LUMSE-111785 format. One record per residue (C-alpha): z, x, y; residue number from 0; chain. Coordinates in Angstrom, 2 decimals. Layout:
<paros>
pz / px / py / num / chaine
Z / X / Y / NUM / A $
...
</paros>
This chain:
<paros>
pz / px / py / num / chaine
32.78 / -25.10 / -5.07 / 0 / A $
36.24 / -26.54 / -5.70 / 1 / A $
35.31 / -29.50 / -3.51 / 2 / A $
32.04 / -29.98 / -5.40 / 3 / A $
33.84 / -29.82 / -8.75 / 4 / A $
36.43 / -32.29 / -7.48 / 5 / A $
33.71 / -34.70 / -6.36 / 6 / A $
32.04 / -34.40 / -9.76 / 7 / A $
35.30 / -35.18 / -11.54 / 8 / A $
36.16 / -38.13 / -9.30 / 9 / A $
32.65 / -39.54 / -9.64 / 10 / A $
32.47 / -39.03 / -13.39 / 11 / A $
29.26 / -37.02 / -13.05 / 12 / A $
30.04 / -34.49 / -15.75 / 13 / A $
28.68 / -31.58 / -13.72 / 14 / A $
31.87 / -29.49 / -13.76 / 15 / A $
30.73 / -26.99 / -16.41 / 16 / A $
27.30 / -26.51 / -14.82 / 17 / A $
28.87 / -26.02 / -11.38 / 18 / A $
31.32 / -23.44 / -12.71 / 19 / A $
28.72 / -21.50 / -14.70 / 20 / A $
26.17 / -21.61 / -11.87 / 21 / A $
28.75 / -20.41 / -9.36 / 22 / A $
29.84 / -17.64 / -11.70 / 23 / A $
26.30 / -16.46 / -12.31 / 24 / A $
25.41 / -16.54 / -8.62 / 25 / A $
28.58 / -14.68 / -7.67 / 26 / A $
28.19 / -11.96 / -10.31 / 27 / A $
24.48 / -11.50 / -9.63 / 28 / A $
25.00 / -11.19 / -5.88 / 29 / A $
27.90 / -8.75 / -6.31 / 30 / A $
25.79 / -6.53 / -8.56 / 31 / A $
22.87 / -6.79 / -6.14 / 32 / A $
25.18 / -5.86 / -3.27 / 33 / A $
26.21 / -2.63 / -4.97 / 34 / A $
22.61 / -1.80 / -5.84 / 35 / A $
21.42 / -2.43 / -2.28 / 36 / A $
24.31 / -0.37 / -0.91 / 37 / A $
22.96 / 2.59 / -2.87 / 38 / A $
19.32 / 1.92 / -1.98 / 39 / A $
20.06 / 1.42 / 1.73 / 40 / A $
22.35 / 4.46 / 1.99 / 41 / A $
20.35 / 7.20 / 3.78 / 42 / A $
22.12 / 9.90 / 1.75 / 43 / A $
21.12 / 8.45 / -1.63 / 44 / A $
18.03 / 6.38 / -0.93 / 45 / A $
14.75 / 7.79 / -2.23 / 46 / A $
11.24 / 6.31 / -2.34 / 47 / A $
11.28 / 6.23 / -6.14 / 48 / A $
14.56 / 4.30 / -6.10 / 49 / A $
13.10 / 1.72 / -3.71 / 50 / A $
9.95 / 1.37 / -5.82 / 51 / A $
12.01 / 1.07 / -9.02 / 52 / A $
14.05 / -1.75 / -7.50 / 53 / A $
10.90 / -3.59 / -6.40 / 54 / A $
9.34 / -3.24 / -9.86 / 55 / A $
12.54 / -4.59 / -11.42 / 56 / A $
12.47 / -7.54 / -9.03 / 57 / A $
8.85 / -8.34 / -9.92 / 58 / A $
9.61 / -8.10 / -13.65 / 59 / A $
12.62 / -10.42 / -13.45 / 60 / A $
10.70 / -12.95 / -11.37 / 61 / A $
7.79 / -12.78 / -13.83 / 62 / A $
10.12 / -13.48 / -16.78 / 63 / A $
11.70 / -16.45 / -15.01 / 64 / A $
8.29 / -17.81 / -14.01 / 65 / A $
6.86 / -17.45 / -17.53 / 66 / A $
9.85 / -19.23 / -19.05 / 67 / A $
9.42 / -22.17 / -16.69 / 68 / A $
5.65 / -22.44 / -17.20 / 69 / A $
5.30 / -22.09 / -20.97 / 70 / A $
6.46 / -19.89 / -23.82 / 71 / A $
3.49 / -20.80 / -26.03 / 72 / A $
0.55 / -19.52 / -23.96 / 73 / A $
-0.29 / -16.01 / -25.22 / 74 / A $
-0.05 / -13.06 / -22.82 / 75 / A $
1.32 / -15.35 / -20.12 / 76 / A $
4.13 / -12.98 / -19.15 / 77 / A $
1.64 / -10.15 / -18.60 / 78 / A $
-0.61 / -12.27 / -16.42 / 79 / A $
2.26 / -13.73 / -14.42 / 80 / A $
3.47 / -10.17 / -13.78 / 81 / A $
-0.01 / -9.03 / -12.78 / 82 / A $
-0.53 / -11.96 / -10.41 / 83 / A $
2.86 / -11.45 / -8.75 / 84 / A $
2.38 / -7.69 / -8.48 / 85 / A $
-1.10 / -7.83 / -6.98 / 86 / A $
-0.33 / -10.58 / -4.49 / 87 / A $
3.02 / -9.10 / -3.41 / 88 / A $
1.75 / -5.53 / -3.19 / 89 / A $
-1.39 / -6.44 / -1.26 / 90 / A $
0.38 / -8.50 / 1.40 / 91 / A $
3.48 / -6.30 / 1.67 / 92 / A $
1.43 / -3.11 / 2.08 / 93 / A $
-0.75 / -4.77 / 4.70 / 94 / A $
2.32 / -5.80 / 6.69 / 95 / A $
4.10 / -2.46 / 6.33 / 96 / A $
1.14 / -0.22 / 7.18 / 97 / A $
-0.70 / -2.32 / 9.76 / 98 / A $
1.92 / -4.51 / 11.43 / 99 / A $
5.49 / -3.17 / 11.22 / 100 / A $
4.53 / 0.51 / 10.80 / 101 / A $
8.01 / 1.95 / 10.10 / 102 / A $
8.57 / 5.73 / 10.21 / 103 / A $
8.57 / 5.77 / 6.39 / 104 / A $
6.55 / 3.17 / 4.39 / 105 / A $
9.35 / 2.95 / 1.82 / 106 / A $
12.06 / 2.27 / 4.41 / 107 / A $
14.24 / -0.17 / 2.42 / 108 / A $
15.41 / -2.34 / 5.32 / 109 / A $
11.82 / -3.40 / 5.92 / 110 / A $
10.17 / -3.19 / 2.51 / 111 / A $
12.78 / -4.81 / 0.28 / 112 / A $
13.42 / -7.95 / 2.38 / 113 / A $
9.67 / -8.36 / 2.85 / 114 / A $
8.97 / -8.09 / -0.87 / 115 / A $
11.90 / -10.39 / -1.71 / 116 / A $
10.68 / -13.09 / 0.66 / 117 / A $
7.10 / -12.92 / -0.65 / 118 / A $
8.26 / -12.88 / -4.28 / 119 / A $
10.51 / -15.91 / -3.84 / 120 / A $
7.62 / -17.94 / -2.49 / 121 / A $
4.98 / -16.68 / -4.93 / 122 / A $
7.33 / -17.40 / -7.85 / 123 / A $
7.58 / -21.05 / -6.84 / 124 / A $
3.83 / -21.29 / -6.29 / 125 / A $
3.11 / -19.65 / -9.66 / 126 / A $
5.50 / -21.97 / -11.49 / 127 / A $
4.11 / -25.13 / -9.88 / 128 / A $
0.49 / -24.04 / -10.32 / 129 / A $
0.96 / -22.75 / -13.85 / 130 / A $
2.82 / -25.85 / -15.00 / 131 / A $
0.20 / -28.09 / -13.46 / 132 / A $
-2.69 / -26.27 / -15.12 / 133 / A $
-1.07 / -25.98 / -18.58 / 134 / A $
-0.18 / -29.68 / -18.57 / 135 / A $
-3.65 / -30.64 / -17.36 / 136 / A $
-5.46 / -28.60 / -20.01 / 137 / A $
-3.25 / -30.00 / -22.76 / 138 / A $
-3.52 / -33.58 / -21.50 / 139 / A $
-7.24 / -33.74 / -20.69 / 140 / A $
-8.50 / -31.91 / -23.76 / 141 / A $
-10.91 / -34.73 / -24.68 / 142 / A $
-12.58 / -34.65 / -21.26 / 143 / A $
-12.83 / -30.85 / -21.38 / 144 / A $
-14.33 / -30.87 / -24.86 / 145 / A $
-16.82 / -33.50 / -23.74 / 146 / A $
-17.99 / -31.23 / -20.93 / 147 / A $
-18.27 / -28.35 / -23.40 / 148 / A $
-20.34 / -30.46 / -25.80 / 149 / A $
-22.71 / -31.29 / -22.96 / 150 / A $
-23.38 / -27.61 / -22.32 / 151 / A $
-20.75 / -26.71 / -19.72 / 152 / A $
-19.18 / -23.27 / -19.82 / 153 / A $
-15.38 / -23.01 / -20.17 / 154 / A $
-15.17 / -22.11 / -16.48 / 155 / A $
-17.17 / -25.19 / -15.49 / 156 / A $
-15.25 / -27.45 / -17.85 / 157 / A $
-11.83 / -26.62 / -16.40 / 158 / A $
-12.77 / -25.69 / -12.83 / 159 / A $
-11.59 / -29.03 / -11.47 / 160 / A $
-8.16 / -28.62 / -13.08 / 161 / A $
-7.91 / -25.05 / -11.77 / 162 / A $
-8.59 / -26.15 / -8.22 / 163 / A $
-6.01 / -28.94 / -8.50 / 164 / A $
-3.44 / -26.51 / -9.89 / 165 / A $
-4.04 / -24.04 / -7.04 / 166 / A $
-3.66 / -26.84 / -4.49 / 167 / A $
-0.45 / -27.98 / -6.18 / 168 / A $
0.96 / -24.46 / -6.05 / 169 / A $
0.25 / -24.13 / -2.34 / 170 / A $
1.44 / -27.62 / -1.34 / 171 / A $
5.21 / -26.82 / -1.12 / 172 / A $
4.52 / -23.88 / 1.20 / 173 / A $
2.25 / -25.93 / 3.46 / 174 / A $
4.81 / -28.75 / 3.56 / 175 / A $
7.55 / -26.30 / 4.51 / 176 / A $
5.39 / -24.81 / 7.27 / 177 / A $
4.75 / -28.29 / 8.68 / 178 / A $
8.45 / -28.86 / 9.43 / 179 / A $
9.77 / -25.34 / 10.01 / 180 / A $
11.41 / -24.98 / 13.40 / 181 / A $
11.31 / -28.69 / 14.06 / 182 / A $
13.48 / -29.87 / 11.17 / 183 / A $
14.61 / -26.76 / 9.27 / 184 / A $
15.62 / -23.18 / 10.00 / 185 / A $
14.35 / -20.79 / 7.29 / 186 / A $
16.77 / -18.49 / 5.52 / 187 / A $
15.50 / -15.24 / 7.05 / 188 / A $
15.67 / -16.68 / 10.56 / 189 / A $
19.19 / -17.99 / 9.93 / 190 / A $
20.32 / -14.63 / 8.57 / 191 / A $
18.98 / -12.75 / 11.56 / 192 / A $
20.62 / -15.17 / 13.97 / 193 / A $
23.94 / -14.72 / 12.15 / 194 / A $
23.44 / -10.96 / 12.53 / 195 / A $
23.17 / -11.48 / 16.31 / 196 / A $
19.48 / -10.54 / 16.47 / 197 / A $
17.61 / -11.64 / 19.55 / 198 / A $
16.24 / -15.15 / 18.78 / 199 / A $
12.73 / -14.24 / 19.91 / 200 / A $
12.70 / -11.19 / 17.65 / 201 / A $
14.04 / -13.28 / 14.78 / 202 / A $
11.32 / -15.87 / 15.36 / 203 / A $
8.66 / -13.15 / 15.36 / 204 / A $
9.75 / -11.88 / 11.96 / 205 / A $
9.93 / -15.43 / 10.60 / 206 / A $
6.39 / -16.18 / 11.77 / 207 / A $
5.26 / -12.95 / 10.11 / 208 / A $
6.90 / -13.99 / 6.83 / 209 / A $
5.44 / -17.50 / 6.93 / 210 / A $
1.94 / -16.27 / 7.57 / 211 / A $
2.33 / -13.62 / 4.85 / 212 / A $
3.41 / -15.91 / 2.03 / 213 / A $
0.41 / -18.23 / 2.35 / 214 / A $
-2.24 / -15.66 / 1.31 / 215 / A $
0.20 / -14.19 / -1.21 / 216 / A $
0.72 / -17.59 / -2.83 / 217 / A $
-2.99 / -18.34 / -2.81 / 218 / A $
-3.88 / -14.98 / -4.34 / 219 / A $
-1.19 / -15.29 / -7.03 / 220 / A $
-2.21 / -18.81 / -8.04 / 221 / A $
-5.91 / -17.91 / -8.15 / 222 / A $
-5.27 / -14.93 / -10.45 / 223 / A $
-2.83 / -16.84 / -12.65 / 224 / A $
-5.04 / -19.91 / -12.98 / 225 / A $
-7.99 / -17.78 / -14.07 / 226 / A $
-5.81 / -16.03 / -16.63 / 227 / A $
-4.32 / -19.24 / -18.04 / 228 / A $
-7.77 / -20.80 / -18.26 / 229 / A $
-9.05 / -17.87 / -20.31 / 230 / A $
-6.13 / -18.10 / -22.74 / 231 / A $
-7.02 / -21.71 / -23.57 / 232 / A $
-10.37 / -20.69 / -25.08 / 233 / A $
-11.00 / -18.56 / -28.15 / 234 / A $
-13.84 / -16.09 / -28.69 / 235 / A $
-16.15 / -18.98 / -29.69 / 236 / A $
-15.38 / -20.71 / -26.37 / 237 / A $
-13.49 / -23.47 / -28.16 / 238 / A $
-10.59 / -25.19 / -26.41 / 239 / A $
-7.12 / -24.49 / -27.76 / 240 / A $
-3.88 / -26.33 / -27.02 / 241 / A $
-0.45 / -24.82 / -26.50 / 242 / A $
</paros>
């Protein structure tokens, strides 16, 4: 970070304050997380309710961040972002835990928490991209949407094209990452396992599992969120509203 700050100063970029504050936030957040995980992962103190509480806190924080980056004006957006993240993460994580990994205890933290964290990180990005795309589209193409409504289209029919485009936009980063993984990049989970001296083939197996898990999770989250955002743009008289 000192090198980065020095480069910013020498180049006159003016990024010194942002670099310092970002580094401070990252450091403090990771230190706090480290102490929390030490408690959760400790066999003498870890309990299923503690693991579940941590996961719910993670989902809530991710939902708040996602809502703030999509829009603060759309009503009930935080609720629907939370619901979409919870359903998609829970469905895929439970499938993996119960049918694929099958640990001795379903709430074993060393399996459940990293799995949920990886899925949440990806679904957050997909939700933000998809949500932003849909909100911008509905606000920008309001004349076209109202024209469809005046010709007898239902709200679902009038915005269905924009919903599909938003869902595709949300899934595009994940598909692009999958196209180059292993050939150009090494994902974070794979890198971490290799640094921990895990057998490369075992590390690859877990990475493949994660990659194949986040695709349906992202798709499910964006589908739920796009439906919810679309509903919020229409009042009880099925009239388009802008936010």
